[in-house]
Phi, psi and omega in degrees: 000319183296322174304318178302316186295316179298310183288343179266003182275114181251141179226140178238084190286142173286322176216160180217129176222147174287141179233180180289340185258341186165253169213174185221127170243130180279120180255333176207146177214159169224139181048030176087004180246133183301139172244329177216129174224146173252126183238131172249120185266124162253341168221174180301144175281167178264161177290135176207172170200158184210178192271350186255162172283142178246116171262127185242122164253124181276126183249353171193144182084196181197177182161200180244131167256116179269123185233104184060239183266354187261144179244123181247116178286120187230154179217186182300126177106337184279146176240142181228132178261129176242128180283157183302151176056036179248127172296134180210162170192175185234128169252112190268155172253097186084286170204162188209130172242135180222150174252126178248132169246124179260133182222140178295318178227160170250000000 
Protein backbone atom coordinates (compact mmCIF):
# COMPACT_ATOMS: atom_id res chain seq x y z
CA UNK A 1 0.00 0.00 0.00
CA UNK A 2 2.77 2.49 0.85
CA UNK A 3 4.32 2.19 -2.63
CA UNK A 4 0.90 2.92 -4.14
CA UNK A 5 0.52 6.07 -2.01
CA UNK A 6 3.90 7.43 -3.10
CA UNK A 7 3.51 6.54 -6.78
CA UNK A 8 -0.01 7.98 -7.05
CA UNK A 9 1.00 11.52 -5.99
CA UNK A 10 0.93 13.73 -9.07
CA UNK A 11 2.06 17.36 -8.75
CA UNK A 12 1.57 20.39 -10.99
CA UNK A 13 3.46 23.08 -9.06
CA UNK A 14 2.51 26.72 -9.43
CA UNK A 15 5.89 27.67 -7.96
CA UNK A 16 8.99 25.77 -6.85
CA UNK A 17 11.74 27.09 -4.61
CA UNK A 18 14.89 25.72 -3.09
CA UNK A 19 14.90 25.87 0.73
CA UNK A 20 17.33 25.30 3.59
CA UNK A 21 15.92 21.76 3.96
CA UNK A 22 15.47 20.75 0.29
CA UNK A 23 12.68 22.21 -1.86
CA UNK A 24 9.06 23.32 -1.70
CA UNK A 25 6.42 23.26 -4.42
CA UNK A 26 3.29 25.40 -4.13
CA UNK A 27 0.42 23.34 -5.54
CA UNK A 28 -2.61 25.51 -4.70
CA UNK A 29 -3.15 28.98 -3.29
CA UNK A 30 -5.95 31.44 -2.60
CA UNK A 31 -5.55 35.20 -2.25
CA UNK A 32 -1.76 34.77 -2.19
CA UNK A 33 -1.84 32.28 0.70
CA UNK A 34 -0.76 28.64 0.28
CA UNK A 35 -3.48 25.98 0.47
CA UNK A 36 -1.48 22.90 -0.59
CA UNK A 37 2.30 22.43 -0.69
CA UNK A 38 4.70 19.56 -1.39
CA UNK A 39 7.92 19.60 0.65
CA UNK A 40 11.02 17.49 0.06
CA UNK A 41 13.38 17.28 3.05
CA UNK A 42 17.04 16.36 2.55
CA UNK A 43 18.04 17.91 5.89
CA UNK A 44 16.05 18.76 9.02
CA UNK A 45 13.45 21.51 8.81
CA UNK A 46 13.40 24.64 10.91
CA UNK A 47 11.06 25.61 13.75
CA UNK A 48 7.98 27.55 12.58
CA UNK A 49 4.31 28.20 13.33
CA UNK A 50 1.38 29.83 11.53
CA UNK A 51 -2.26 30.77 12.08
CA UNK A 52 -3.87 27.86 10.19
CA UNK A 53 -4.30 24.16 10.89
CA UNK A 54 -1.75 22.12 8.96
CA UNK A 55 -2.51 18.58 7.84
CA UNK A 56 0.70 16.78 6.90
CA UNK A 57 0.67 13.52 4.86
CA UNK A 58 3.94 11.61 4.48
CA UNK A 59 4.34 10.46 0.85
CA UNK A 60 7.92 9.14 1.00
CA UNK A 61 10.59 8.41 3.58
CA UNK A 62 10.21 8.86 7.31
CA UNK A 63 11.32 10.76 10.36
CA UNK A 64 9.98 12.68 13.33
CA UNK A 65 7.54 15.59 13.26
CA UNK A 66 7.96 17.69 16.39
CA UNK A 67 4.64 19.34 17.35
CA UNK A 68 4.99 21.53 20.43
CA UNK A 69 6.47 19.21 23.08
CA UNK A 70 5.39 16.01 21.27
CA UNK A 71 7.62 13.98 18.95
CA UNK A 72 5.63 11.96 16.40
CA UNK A 73 7.45 9.17 14.52
CA UNK A 74 6.13 9.10 10.92
CA UNK A 75 6.53 6.99 7.80
CA UNK A 76 4.90 6.71 4.37
CA UNK A 77 1.11 6.90 4.64
CA UNK A 78 1.00 8.60 8.05
CA UNK A 79 -0.99 11.81 8.59
CA UNK A 80 -0.34 14.38 11.31
CA UNK A 81 -2.49 17.39 12.29
CA UNK A 82 -0.71 20.50 13.59
CA UNK A 83 -2.85 23.05 15.46
CA UNK A 84 -2.61 26.78 14.68
CA UNK A 85 0.14 28.77 16.39
CA UNK A 86 1.98 25.61 17.49
CA UNK A 87 5.76 25.43 17.04
CA UNK A 88 6.70 22.51 14.80
CA UNK A 89 9.50 21.16 12.60
CA UNK A 90 10.65 17.98 10.90
CA UNK A 91 13.66 15.76 11.60
CA UNK A 92 13.95 13.48 8.58
CA UNK A 93 15.61 10.04 8.40
CA UNK A 94 17.58 10.22 5.14
CA UNK A 95 14.81 12.01 3.25
CA UNK A 96 11.15 12.80 3.75
CA UNK A 97 8.44 14.00 1.36
CA UNK A 98 5.22 15.49 2.71
CA UNK A 99 2.06 16.98 1.29
CA UNK A 100 0.70 19.86 3.40
CA UNK A 101 -2.84 21.20 3.42
CA UNK A 102 -3.60 24.43 5.31
CA UNK A 103 -7.10 24.88 6.78
CA UNK A 104 -8.78 27.61 8.83
CA UNK A 105 -10.82 25.00 10.73
CA UNK A 106 -10.87 21.22 11.08
